[in-house]
C-alpha positions as CSV (number, residue, x, y, z in Angstrom):
1,M,-11.3,19.3,-9.2
2,R,-9.7,15.7,-10.0
3,I,-12.3,13.9,-8.0
4,A,-15.0,15.7,-10.3
5,A,-13.6,14.9,-13.2
6,E,-13.1,11.0,-12.4
7,A,-16.4,10.8,-11.1
8,L,-17.6,12.2,-14.7
9,H,-15.7,10.0,-16.7
10,I,-17.0,7.0,-14.6
11,L,-20.9,8.8,-14.9
12,A,-20.1,9.4,-18.7
13,G,-18.9,5.5,-19.6
14,L,-22.4,4.4,-17.9
15,A,-24.5,6.7,-19.8
16,A,-22.6,5.7,-23.1
17,A,-22.9,1.7,-22.1
18,L,-26.7,2.3,-21.2
19,A,-27.1,4.4,-24.0
20,V,-25.7,1.5,-26.3
21,T,-27.2,-1.1,-24.4
22,W,-30.5,0.5,-24.9
23,V,-30.9,1.0,-28.2
24,S,-29.2,-2.6,-28.9
25,A,-31.9,-4.3,-27.0
26,W,-34.6,-1.7,-28.6
27,A,-32.9,-3.0,-32.4
28,Y,-33.5,-6.6,-31.6
29,P,-35.4,-7.5,-29.3
30,L,-35.6,-11.5,-29.6
31,G,-31.6,-10.7,-28.0
32,E,-32.7,-8.2,-25.4
33,K,-32.5,-10.4,-22.2
34,T,-29.0,-11.1,-23.5
35,I,-27.9,-7.6,-24.2
36,W,-28.9,-6.2,-21.0
37,T,-27.0,-9.1,-19.3
38,I,-24.1,-8.0,-21.2
39,G,-24.6,-4.1,-20.7
40,G,-25.0,-4.7,-17.2
41,V,-21.7,-6.8,-17.1
42,A,-20.1,-3.4,-19.3
43,M,-21.7,-0.8,-16.8
44,V,-20.2,-2.4,-13.7
45,L,-16.7,-3.3,-15.6
46,T,-16.7,0.8,-16.4
47,V,-17.2,1.3,-12.7
48,L,-14.8,-1.3,-11.5
49,M,-12.1,0.4,-13.8
50,G,-13.2,4.2,-12.6
51,I,-12.5,3.5,-9.0
52,N,-8.4,3.0,-9.1
53,P,-8.6,7.0,-11.0
54,L,-10.7,8.0,-8.6
55,R,-8.8,6.8,-5.4
56,R,-5.6,8.5,-6.6
57,A,-7.8,11.6,-7.1
58,I,-8.6,11.2,-4.0
59,R,-5.2,10.7,-2.5
60,V,-3.8,13.2,-4.6
61,T,-6.7,15.9,-3.5
62,R,-5.7,15.2,0.5
63,K,-2.1,15.1,0.1
64,R,-2.5,18.7,-1.7
65,R,-5.1,20.1,1.3
66,R,-2.5,18.5,3.9
67,A,0.5,20.4,2.1
68,H,-1.9,23.7,1.7
69,G,-2.9,23.8,5.2
């Protein structure tokens, strides 16, 4: 369950970054290239920030499975 929660947090962050980037690029076409570049960076950072919590969740899940059988 922890793993799914962390994965969903990452996906939600990616969806939010994509939505904000898309709306921003639509609203300001002159800056579209820059907006998509920064949006892409935000999406990469979202994934990078989610890696450690996801790894922790995997570790906790494995420990619990070993302890219970």
